Residue frames relative to the residue before (quaternion, step in Angstrom):
aa qw qx qy qz dx dy dz
M 1.0000 0.0000 0.0000 0.0000 0.00 0.00 0.00
A 0.6497 0.5047 -0.3160 0.4725 3.56 1.00 -0.89
L 0.6460 0.5361 -0.3248 0.4356 3.56 1.01 -0.91
T 0.6307 0.5326 -0.3285 0.4590 3.59 1.03 -0.85
T 0.6559 0.5120 -0.3162 0.4556 3.58 0.91 -0.91
T 0.6584 0.5104 -0.3161 0.4539 3.59 0.93 -0.88
V 0.6565 0.5071 -0.3152 0.4610 3.58 0.92 -0.85
G 0.6445 0.5327 -0.3208 0.4448 3.55 1.02 -0.83
R 0.6578 0.5037 -0.3000 0.4729 3.56 1.01 -0.82
A 0.6373 0.5219 -0.3239 0.4653 3.56 1.01 -0.80
A 0.6420 0.5221 -0.3241 0.4585 3.56 1.01 -0.74
E 0.6353 0.5268 -0.3252 0.4617 3.55 1.05 -0.79
I 0.6564 0.5074 -0.3049 0.4677 3.55 0.96 -0.93
D 0.6585 0.5197 -0.3036 0.4519 3.55 0.98 -0.88
S 0.6583 0.5202 -0.3100 0.4471 3.56 1.02 -0.79
V 0.6642 0.4853 -0.3000 0.4830 3.55 1.15 -0.69
A 0.7352 0.4534 -0.2328 0.4469 3.58 0.92 -0.98
R 0.5483 0.6336 -0.4082 0.3625 3.59 1.19 -0.53
P 0.5289 -0.6829 0.4029 0.3027 3.65 -0.79 1.06
G 0.6822 0.5250 -0.3042 0.4079 3.57 0.98 -0.73
R 0.6473 0.5214 -0.3112 0.4607 3.61 1.24 -0.39
T 0.2365 -0.7532 0.6003 0.1280 3.57 -1.17 0.65
P 0.5764 -0.5884 0.4251 0.3752 3.59 -1.09 0.62
S 0.6026 -0.5521 0.4298 0.3839 3.52 -1.22 0.41
P 0.6535 -0.5252 0.3589 0.4102 3.62 -1.17 0.49
R 0.6436 0.5301 -0.3337 0.4398 3.57 0.98 -0.81
R 0.6575 0.4984 -0.3040 0.4764 3.59 1.00 -0.90
R 0.6388 0.5374 -0.3190 0.4487 3.59 1.03 -0.83
R 0.6485 0.5087 -0.3187 0.4681 3.57 0.98 -0.80
K 0.6428 0.5158 -0.3388 0.4539 3.60 0.96 -0.75
L 0.6758 0.5035 -0.2956 0.4499 3.56 0.93 -0.92
S 0.6906 0.4774 -0.2856 0.4623 3.60 0.96 -0.82
A 0.6598 0.5121 -0.3223 0.4455 3.63 1.10 -0.50
T 0.5436 0.6643 -0.3959 0.3263 3.60 1.13 -0.51
P 0.6755 0.4868 -0.3281 0.4461 3.67 0.77 -0.85
Y 0.6471 0.5275 -0.3198 0.4480 3.57 1.03 -0.79
L 0.6072 0.5464 -0.3515 0.4574 3.59 1.11 -0.63
F 0.6556 0.4947 -0.3047 0.4823 3.57 1.05 -0.74
L 0.6853 0.4838 -0.2797 0.4671 3.57 1.07 -0.74
L 0.5225 0.6975 -0.3938 0.2922 3.58 1.13 -0.59
P 0.6765 0.4885 -0.3375 0.4356 3.68 0.75 -0.82
G 0.6620 0.5062 -0.3015 0.4632 3.55 0.99 -0.86
V 0.6460 0.5148 -0.3181 0.4653 3.55 1.02 -0.82
V 0.6442 0.5187 -0.3260 0.4579 3.59 0.96 -0.83
I 0.6580 0.4948 -0.3101 0.4755 3.59 0.92 -0.89
F 0.6471 0.5190 -0.3240 0.4549 3.61 0.96 -0.84
V 0.6678 0.4957 -0.3046 0.4643 3.59 0.91 -0.86
V 0.7049 0.4677 -0.2742 0.4573 3.58 0.87 -0.98
A 0.7702 0.3937 -0.1952 0.4623 3.60 0.89 -0.91
I 0.7751 0.3151 -0.1710 0.5202 3.61 1.12 -0.56
I 0.7579 0.4123 -0.2458 0.4418 3.56 0.46 -1.22
W 0.6931 0.4910 -0.2970 0.4363 3.60 0.73 -0.99
P 0.6702 0.4628 -0.3273 0.4791 3.68 0.86 -0.74
A 0.6344 0.5361 -0.3391 0.4418 3.59 1.04 -0.70
V 0.6553 0.4981 -0.2938 0.4859 3.56 1.01 -0.88
S 0.6575 0.5062 -0.3123 0.4626 3.58 1.00 -0.82
A 0.6300 0.5294 -0.3333 0.4602 3.60 1.04 -0.74
F 0.6497 0.5057 -0.3119 0.4742 3.55 1.01 -0.83
Q 0.6238 0.5360 -0.3240 0.4676 3.57 1.02 -0.80
M 0.6780 0.4976 -0.2844 0.4602 3.57 0.89 -1.00
S 0.6256 0.5560 -0.3467 0.4234 3.61 1.06 -0.69
L 0.6839 0.4793 -0.2937 0.4650 3.62 1.18 -0.36
Y 0.6932 0.4226 -0.2580 0.5237 3.57 1.32 0.15
R 0.4053 -0.5599 0.6297 0.3544 3.47 -1.44 0.06
W 0.1607 -0.8738 0.4520 0.0801 3.50 0.36 1.30
N 0.2524 -0.7460 0.6034 0.1254 3.49 -0.96 1.03
V 0.2995 -0.8010 0.4887 0.1727 3.60 -0.21 1.23
F 0.6737 0.5030 -0.3008 0.4502 3.61 1.13 -0.55
N 0.7838 0.0100 0.0026 0.6209 3.57 1.13 -0.63
A 0.3004 -0.8006 0.4875 0.1766 3.58 -0.14 1.27
Q 0.5890 0.5977 -0.3682 0.4003 3.60 1.15 -0.53
L 0.6732 0.4909 -0.2775 0.4784 3.57 1.24 -0.50
S 0.4287 0.7105 -0.4617 0.3135 3.59 1.27 -0.01
Q 0.2848 -0.7723 0.5505 0.1394 3.58 -0.97 0.88
W 0.4752 -0.6725 0.4928 0.2812 3.56 -0.98 0.92
S 0.0628 -0.8094 0.5839 -0.0004 3.56 -0.92 1.00
G 0.4007 -0.7360 0.4717 0.2744 3.58 1.24 -0.07
I 0.7876 -0.2839 0.2280 0.4970 3.58 -0.89 -0.96
Q 0.3305 0.7823 -0.4857 0.2070 3.58 1.24 0.21
N 0.6271 0.5378 -0.3349 0.4532 3.58 1.02 -0.76
Y 0.6558 0.4991 -0.3130 0.4720 3.60 1.01 -0.74
L 0.6312 0.5099 -0.3327 0.4806 3.59 1.05 -0.75
T 0.6358 0.5200 -0.3304 0.4650 3.57 1.03 -0.77
A 0.6567 0.5148 -0.3172 0.4508 3.60 0.94 -0.85
F 0.6812 0.4916 -0.2964 0.4543 3.58 0.91 -0.90
G 0.7202 0.3913 -0.2416 0.5195 3.58 1.20 -0.42
D 0.5388 0.6199 -0.3973 0.4094 3.59 1.28 0.19
P 0.3607 -0.7618 0.4892 0.2243 3.62 -0.39 1.13
H 0.6426 0.5337 -0.3337 0.4369 3.56 1.03 -0.75
F 0.6049 0.5408 -0.3637 0.4576 3.60 1.06 -0.61
W 0.6747 0.4909 -0.3057 0.4586 3.58 0.91 -0.87
Q 0.6323 0.5202 -0.3294 0.4702 3.55 1.09 -0.66
S 0.6588 0.4986 -0.3061 0.4730 3.54 0.99 -0.84
L 0.6334 0.5130 -0.3267 0.4784 3.59 1.08 -0.72
A 0.6305 0.5158 -0.3299 0.4771 3.59 1.06 -0.74
N 0.6370 0.5230 -0.3304 0.4600 3.61 0.97 -0.77
S 0.6427 0.4946 -0.3281 0.4843 3.58 0.99 -0.80
G 0.6602 0.5058 -0.3132 0.4586 3.62 0.97 -0.76
I 0.6322 0.5210 -0.3314 0.4681 3.57 1.05 -0.76
Y 0.6504 0.5027 -0.3174 0.4729 3.56 0.94 -0.84
M 0.6416 0.5282 -0.3329 0.4456 3.61 0.93 -0.84
V 0.7071 0.4591 -0.2785 0.4601 3.58 0.76 -1.07
A 0.6929 0.4986 -0.2801 0.4391 3.60 0.93 -0.90
T 0.7533 0.3969 -0.2181 0.4769 3.63 1.09 -0.48
V 0.6244 0.5815 -0.3575 0.3797 3.60 0.96 -0.73
I 0.7044 0.4728 -0.2773 0.4510 3.60 0.70 -1.09
P 0.6834 0.4729 -0.3172 0.4568 3.66 0.76 -0.88
Q 0.6360 0.5227 -0.3400 0.4546 3.61 0.96 -0.74
M 0.6770 0.4855 -0.2924 0.4696 3.60 0.96 -0.81
V 0.6928 0.4810 -0.2851 0.4555 3.58 0.82 -0.95
I 0.7047 0.4501 -0.2705 0.4771 3.57 0.79 -1.02
G 0.6241 0.5430 -0.3301 0.4546 3.56 1.04 -0.75
L 0.6626 0.4988 -0.3026 0.4696 3.56 0.99 -0.86
V 0.6440 0.5207 -0.3234 0.4578 3.60 0.96 -0.86
I 0.6698 0.4841 -0.3098 0.4702 3.59 0.90 -0.85
A 0.6315 0.5359 -0.3277 0.4546 3.58 1.02 -0.78
L 0.6468 0.5029 -0.3194 0.4762 3.58 1.00 -0.75
L 0.6596 0.4979 -0.3123 0.4685 3.60 1.01 -0.78
L 0.7456 0.3853 -0.2152 0.4992 3.60 1.04 -0.70
R 0.3943 0.7475 -0.4554 0.2799 3.57 1.30 0.14
K 0.7152 0.4168 -0.2536 0.5004 3.56 0.92 -0.88
K 0.4951 -0.6743 0.4683 0.2845 3.55 -0.98 0.86
S 0.1037 0.7650 -0.6272 0.1032 3.52 -1.06 0.93
P 0.6624 -0.5231 0.3402 0.4145 3.61 -1.13 0.33
V 0.7399 0.4024 -0.2246 0.4901 3.59 1.10 -0.68
Q 0.3948 0.7506 -0.4606 0.2620 3.59 1.27 -0.03
P 0.6722 0.4925 -0.3190 0.4514 3.67 0.76 -0.87
L 0.6482 0.5278 -0.3254 0.4421 3.56 0.98 -0.81
F 0.6881 0.4635 -0.2949 0.4741 3.59 0.90 -0.87
R 0.5949 0.5508 -0.3730 0.4512 3.59 1.05 -0.61
V 0.6609 0.4928 -0.3033 0.4778 3.59 0.93 -0.88
L 0.6669 0.5184 -0.3135 0.4339 3.60 0.86 -0.90
F 0.7040 0.4552 -0.2719 0.4725 3.58 0.94 -0.85
Y 0.6959 0.4563 -0.2805 0.4784 3.58 1.15 -0.60
L 0.4779 0.7104 -0.4241 0.2951 3.60 1.19 -0.37
P 0.6568 0.5097 -0.3423 0.4377 3.68 0.86 -0.76
V 0.5864 0.5928 -0.3703 0.4093 3.60 1.10 -0.64
V 0.7652 0.3645 -0.2031 0.4902 3.58 0.86 -0.90
T 0.5083 0.6219 -0.4321 0.4102 3.59 1.27 0.09
S 0.5701 -0.6264 0.4084 0.3402 3.59 -0.95 0.84
W 0.5266 -0.6215 0.4849 0.3184 3.56 -1.07 0.81
V 0.6199 0.5528 -0.3431 0.4387 3.58 0.99 -0.76
V 0.6743 0.5076 -0.2871 0.4530 3.56 0.89 -0.97
V 0.7242 0.4251 -0.2678 0.4723 3.61 0.72 -0.99
S 0.6067 0.5433 -0.3665 0.4500 3.61 1.06 -0.58
L 0.6636 0.4844 -0.2968 0.4867 3.58 0.91 -0.83
L 0.6207 0.5417 -0.3354 0.4570 3.57 1.09 -0.73
F 0.6752 0.4818 -0.2879 0.4787 3.57 0.91 -0.90
K 0.6139 0.5349 -0.3481 0.4645 3.59 1.05 -0.69
F 0.6516 0.4935 -0.3115 0.4846 3.59 1.02 -0.76
L 0.6657 0.5249 -0.3153 0.4265 3.58 0.91 -0.90
F 0.7885 0.3158 -0.1486 0.5065 3.59 0.95 -0.89
D 0.3471 0.7242 -0.5081 0.3112 3.57 1.20 0.45
D 0.6649 -0.5078 0.3407 0.4290 3.62 -1.19 0.40
S 0.7689 0.2600 -0.1601 0.5618 3.59 1.09 -0.60
G 0.3768 0.7637 -0.4454 0.2764 3.55 1.25 0.54
L 0.7507 -0.4219 0.2818 0.4231 3.53 -1.38 0.00
V 0.6336 0.5334 -0.3497 0.4379 3.62 0.99 -0.71
N 0.6753 0.4584 -0.3010 0.4932 3.62 0.89 -0.81
F 0.6136 0.5404 -0.3587 0.4504 3.60 1.00 -0.66
T 0.6666 0.4978 -0.2990 0.4674 3.58 1.00 -0.87
L 0.7329 0.4429 -0.2577 0.4475 3.58 0.81 -0.97
H 0.7580 0.3973 -0.1966 0.4785 3.57 1.00 -0.84
D 0.7945 0.3336 -0.1710 0.4778 3.55 0.65 -1.07
F 0.7494 0.4029 -0.2244 0.4751 3.59 0.96 -0.78
L 0.7967 0.2794 -0.1368 0.5182 3.63 0.72 -1.03
H 0.2650 -0.7982 0.4948 0.2186 3.58 1.27 -0.39
L 0.3346 0.7474 -0.5071 0.2688 3.57 0.96 0.87
E 0.7362 0.2972 -0.1858 0.5789 3.59 1.26 -0.37
S 0.4570 -0.6915 0.4907 0.2686 3.55 -1.02 0.81
S 0.7849 0.0457 -0.0347 0.6170 3.61 1.23 -0.41
N 0.6564 -0.5013 0.3776 0.4186 3.54 -1.29 0.25
V 0.3521 -0.7256 0.5572 0.1976 3.56 -1.05 0.83
S 0.3031 -0.7374 0.5734 0.1886 3.58 -0.90 0.97
W 0.1944 -0.8418 0.4969 0.0819 3.52 0.28 1.35
L 0.7620 0.3980 -0.1848 0.4762 3.56 0.95 -0.93
A 0.5955 0.5838 -0.3614 0.4171 3.62 1.29 0.05
D 0.7080 0.3791 -0.2447 0.5432 3.59 1.28 -0.05
R 0.5971 -0.6141 0.3754 0.3542 3.56 -0.96 0.87
W 0.7484 0.4380 -0.2499 0.4309 3.56 0.66 -1.10
S 0.6650 0.4767 -0.3208 0.4771 3.60 0.92 -0.77
A 0.6367 0.5158 -0.3319 0.4673 3.59 1.05 -0.70
L 0.6438 0.4992 -0.3213 0.4827 3.58 0.97 -0.76
A 0.6199 0.5386 -0.3471 0.4529 3.60 1.06 -0.72
V 0.6392 0.5183 -0.3227 0.4676 3.60 1.01 -0.78
I 0.6642 0.4983 -0.2981 0.4708 3.58 0.96 -0.90
C 0.6504 0.5076 -0.3134 0.4702 3.59 1.01 -0.81
L 0.6287 0.5414 -0.3283 0.4515 3.56 1.02 -0.83
L 0.6453 0.5078 -0.3197 0.4728 3.56 1.03 -0.78
G 0.6549 0.5222 -0.3152 0.4461 3.58 0.97 -0.85
I 0.6509 0.5059 -0.3130 0.4716 3.59 1.01 -0.80
W 0.6735 0.5073 -0.3009 0.4456 3.55 0.84 -1.01
K 0.7171 0.4601 -0.2629 0.4527 3.56 0.91 -0.87
G 0.7489 0.4381 -0.2288 0.4414 3.60 1.04 -0.61
I 0.4751 0.6900 -0.4461 0.3150 3.61 1.20 -0.28
G 0.6616 0.5296 -0.3202 0.4234 3.60 0.89 -0.89
W 0.6317 0.5294 -0.3460 0.4483 3.60 1.02 -0.68
S 0.6556 0.4902 -0.3050 0.4867 3.59 0.92 -0.90
M 0.6214 0.5633 -0.3344 0.4298 3.57 1.00 -0.80
M 0.6820 0.4978 -0.2843 0.4541 3.56 0.89 -0.98
I 0.6509 0.5018 -0.3269 0.4665 3.60 0.97 -0.79
Y 0.6701 0.4871 -0.2986 0.4738 3.57 0.94 -0.89
L 0.6077 0.5478 -0.3549 0.4523 3.63 1.03 -0.67
A 0.6583 0.4898 -0.3084 0.4813 3.55 0.94 -0.84
A 0.6625 0.5024 -0.3100 0.4611 3.63 0.98 -0.77
L 0.6529 0.5238 -0.3194 0.4442 3.55 0.99 -0.78
Q 0.5876 0.5686 -0.3706 0.4404 3.59 1.13 -0.55
G 0.7040 0.4652 -0.2643 0.4670 3.60 1.13 -0.51
V 0.4782 0.6475 -0.4652 0.3684 3.64 1.24 0.03
P 0.4210 -0.7280 0.4702 0.2679 3.62 -0.59 1.06
E 0.4210 -0.7099 0.5050 0.2526 3.57 -0.79 1.00
S 0.5770 0.5980 -0.3858 0.4009 3.59 1.10 -0.57
L 0.6435 0.5210 -0.3344 0.4500 3.60 1.03 -0.74
E 0.6559 0.4971 -0.3134 0.4739 3.55 0.98 -0.84
E 0.6452 0.5153 -0.3281 0.4589 3.60 0.97 -0.77
A 0.6488 0.5161 -0.3135 0.4630 3.56 1.02 -0.84
A 0.6522 0.5037 -0.3123 0.4726 3.58 1.03 -0.81
K 0.6248 0.5350 -0.3280 0.4646 3.58 1.08 -0.78
I 0.6533 0.5087 -0.3144 0.4643 3.60 0.98 -0.86
D 0.6625 0.5063 -0.2965 0.4657 3.57 1.10 -0.73
G 0.5999 -0.6046 0.3485 0.3914 3.59 1.25 -0.02
A 0.4120 0.7153 -0.4722 0.3092 3.62 1.21 0.16
N 0.3590 -0.7190 0.5436 0.2422 3.57 -0.91 0.83
R 0.7601 -0.4003 0.2496 0.4468 3.58 -1.30 0.03
W 0.6661 0.4907 -0.3050 0.4716 3.60 0.92 -0.89
Q 0.6615 0.5074 -0.3168 0.4524 3.62 0.92 -0.81
R 0.6417 0.4939 -0.3272 0.4870 3.58 1.07 -0.74
F 0.6336 0.5295 -0.3387 0.4510 3.59 0.97 -0.73
R 0.7163 0.4640 -0.2535 0.4553 3.56 0.89 -1.01
A 0.7670 0.3841 -0.2056 0.4711 3.62 0.93 -0.85
V 0.7663 0.3354 -0.1956 0.5119 3.62 1.10 -0.52
T 0.7479 0.4353 -0.2546 0.4318 3.57 0.62 -1.15
I 0.6833 0.5102 -0.3070 0.4226 3.59 0.76 -1.00
P 0.6741 0.4563 -0.3234 0.4825 3.68 0.82 -0.80
A 0.6587 0.5293 -0.3279 0.4224 3.60 0.97 -0.71
I 0.7486 0.3632 -0.2075 0.5144 3.57 1.06 -0.68
N 0.3422 0.7747 -0.4816 0.2252 3.59 1.24 0.19
P 0.6155 0.5289 -0.3810 0.4429 3.71 0.91 -0.61
A 0.6454 0.5044 -0.3176 0.4776 3.58 1.02 -0.77
T 0.6336 0.5271 -0.3326 0.4584 3.59 1.02 -0.75
V 0.6320 0.5202 -0.3325 0.4684 3.58 1.01 -0.80
F 0.6744 0.4965 -0.3013 0.4560 3.59 0.87 -0.96
I 0.6687 0.5003 -0.3075 0.4561 3.61 0.86 -0.92
S 0.6795 0.5012 -0.3091 0.4377 3.59 0.82 -0.92
V 0.6545 0.5085 -0.3144 0.4629 3.59 0.94 -0.86
M 0.6921 0.4774 -0.2899 0.4573 3.59 0.85 -0.94
L 0.6622 0.4985 -0.3123 0.4642 3.59 1.00 -0.76
V 0.6249 0.5159 -0.3499 0.4700 3.61 0.99 -0.66
I 0.6590 0.4951 -0.3184 0.4682 3.56 0.90 -0.86
G 0.6751 0.4877 -0.2926 0.4699 3.59 0.94 -0.84
G 0.6416 0.5483 -0.3222 0.4289 3.57 1.04 -0.78
L 0.6881 0.4671 -0.2744 0.4828 3.54 0.96 -0.90
N 0.7155 0.4215 -0.2575 0.4940 3.60 1.20 -0.38
V 0.2639 0.7753 -0.5308 0.2178 3.60 1.15 0.56
F 0.0603 0.8129 -0.5729 0.0864 3.55 -0.86 0.99
T 0.7164 0.4944 -0.2885 0.3989 3.60 0.55 -1.19
A 0.6799 0.5017 -0.3032 0.4405 3.57 0.83 -1.02
V 0.6667 0.4818 -0.3078 0.4781 3.62 0.92 -0.85
K 0.6666 0.5225 -0.3166 0.4271 3.58 0.86 -0.89
L 0.7569 0.4014 -0.2124 0.4701 3.58 0.89 -0.91
I 0.6975 0.4665 -0.2824 0.4649 3.63 1.02 -0.65
T 0.8334 0.1123 -0.0464 0.5392 3.64 0.77 -0.95
D 0.2419 -0.7771 0.5265 0.2457 3.58 1.21 -0.53
G 0.7194 -0.4503 0.2316 0.4754 3.55 1.10 0.80
G 0.5624 0.6382 -0.3776 0.3658 3.57 1.24 -0.27
P 0.5745 -0.0818 -0.7893 -0.2004 1.45 -2.45 0.37
I 0.8527 -0.0099 -0.0484 0.5201 3.57 -0.96 1.06
G 0.7341 -0.4574 0.2488 0.4359 3.58 0.82 0.93
A 0.4051 0.7504 -0.4534 0.2592 3.58 1.27 0.14
T 0.7522 0.3314 -0.2084 0.5301 3.64 1.11 -0.52
D 0.3135 0.7444 -0.5321 0.2540 3.60 1.11 0.45
T 0.2023 -0.7157 0.6504 0.1543 3.57 -1.18 0.69
V 0.7225 -0.4300 0.2929 0.4553 3.53 -1.28 0.07
L 0.6764 0.4975 -0.3021 0.4513 3.59 0.95 -0.81
T 0.6630 0.4712 -0.3289 0.4798 3.63 0.94 -0.75
Y 0.6323 0.5099 -0.3369 0.4762 3.62 1.04 -0.68
M 0.6355 0.5175 -0.3213 0.4744 3.57 1.03 -0.76
Y 0.6282 0.5395 -0.3203 0.4601 3.57 1.04 -0.82
I 0.6484 0.5107 -0.3123 0.4703 3.59 0.96 -0.85
Q 0.6707 0.4993 -0.3094 0.4528 3.58 0.85 -0.92
A 0.7080 0.4706 -0.2711 0.4515 3.59 0.97 -0.85
F 0.8398 0.2638 -0.1027 0.4632 3.57 0.67 -1.04
S 0.6567 0.4434 -0.3291 0.5137 3.60 1.25 -0.17
F 0.7908 0.2612 -0.1246 0.5394 3.59 0.94 -0.88
T 0.3340 -0.7823 0.4581 0.2581 3.60 1.35 -0.06
D 0.4084 0.6783 -0.4907 0.3638 3.56 1.15 0.77
F 0.0767 -0.8484 0.5235 0.0177 3.55 0.39 1.25
G 0.5773 0.5757 -0.3870 0.4308 3.60 1.13 -0.47
Y 0.6979 0.4515 -0.2737 0.4840 3.58 0.86 -0.94
A 0.6199 0.5378 -0.3364 0.4619 3.58 1.07 -0.75
S 0.6513 0.5002 -0.3122 0.4778 3.57 0.99 -0.80
T 0.6020 0.5532 -0.3547 0.4535 3.58 1.08 -0.63
L 0.6578 0.5011 -0.3062 0.4716 3.57 0.95 -0.88
A 0.6351 0.5279 -0.3266 0.4596 3.58 1.07 -0.78
V 0.6555 0.5136 -0.3111 0.4579 3.59 0.95 -0.84
I 0.6530 0.5077 -0.3197 0.4622 3.58 0.92 -0.89
L 0.6548 0.5124 -0.3081 0.4623 3.59 0.93 -0.88
A 0.6339 0.5328 -0.3230 0.4582 3.58 1.02 -0.82
V 0.6515 0.5093 -0.3082 0.4703 3.58 0.99 -0.82
V 0.6425 0.5245 -0.3181 0.4592 3.57 0.97 -0.86
V 0.6649 0.5051 -0.3000 0.4612 3.56 0.92 -0.94
F 0.6599 0.5167 -0.3106 0.4485 3.54 0.94 -0.90
I 0.6576 0.5021 -0.3158 0.4645 3.60 0.94 -0.82
L 0.6673 0.4973 -0.3094 0.4601 3.58 0.91 -0.89
A 0.6397 0.5205 -0.3334 0.4569 3.60 0.99 -0.77
L 0.6578 0.4971 -0.3208 0.4662 3.60 0.95 -0.80
L 0.6422 0.5209 -0.3244 0.4593 3.60 0.99 -0.81
Q 0.6420 0.5178 -0.3238 0.4635 3.58 0.98 -0.84
L 0.6628 0.5061 -0.3126 0.4548 3.58 0.83 -0.95
R 0.6803 0.4903 -0.3073 0.4498 3.59 0.89 -0.86
I 0.6935 0.4784 -0.2931 0.4521 3.57 0.87 -0.98
L 0.7142 0.4575 -0.2820 0.4484 3.58 0.74 -0.97
R 0.6710 0.4756 -0.3194 0.4706 3.60 0.98 -0.69
S 0.6219 0.5149 -0.3552 0.4711 3.62 1.05 -0.59
N 0.6281 0.5188 -0.3399 0.4699 3.59 1.07 -0.70
D 0.6302 0.5326 -0.3230 0.4636 3.56 1.06 -0.81
G 0.6494 0.5155 -0.3124 0.4636 3.59 1.03 -0.78
E 0.6455 0.5138 -0.3194 0.4661 3.57 1.02 -0.77
E 0.6589 0.5065 -0.3249 0.4514 3.56 0.97 -0.78
L 0.6578 0.5058 -0.3075 0.4658 3.57 1.03 -0.86
S 0.6628 0.4950 -0.3152 0.4651 3.62 1.04 -0.68
């Protein structure tokens, strides 16, 4: 009896393990459903936190939205979009967002890469410098924005140094009273705060550069710059794509620094799309127009991200070929 049972079990195991046999439909359904069960919580969060608000914002942009009673909202179609495209202040705020993006993305990437290359080799002080350069990244935007506002105030530390200490200026400079100088201060904050993030991503990418390729290039007589250009840059190109896309998205979504340092002043000259959207929503309670600005910005960000991915990946393909 025991022998019969053992033989039966061996036959069952053989039927399952034999390459020519396939699992039963019920077993196949169970196996195929397992990955989706693991994905389900993330999908639910994505739909609730991203898709549903995006769809709701687009819906609101088509109405004169009544924030107190949505049932009283009036259909306006594309009127809000026509108003935005004819709104000079919207174009100025979009330009300010673009200026901030251009002025901060490239310096963050270049300086971050240079620092990563300097900290690539192990040394006793390497962990300390990594922490020091990354510290601004984890510091609150509110804290550093208020700090920069104090530094560049009319009676702040920068004016004290230039006017009272070094005597380089005949009077205090009103850094935050002019559009361009105020934008320069905000861009300086963005660069200082973001360098450490780019540095850490590049450090991780540099760890994956094969040493054999660099040794082969060195044997072939390539100098340090040639090895960097022909070996290092192509190897870290995926990291460059990721950093550039994320920094462009973050640059166009600048809000906290502008809100706390200038509050869009003087007279709205430093408003970005998000600060202008905030004013429309919470100062004028025009949530329909604010949602329109949000939708337009989302489309701009999406298009730029696609262009970046296509251009950078095509360049990577040309280098590999």
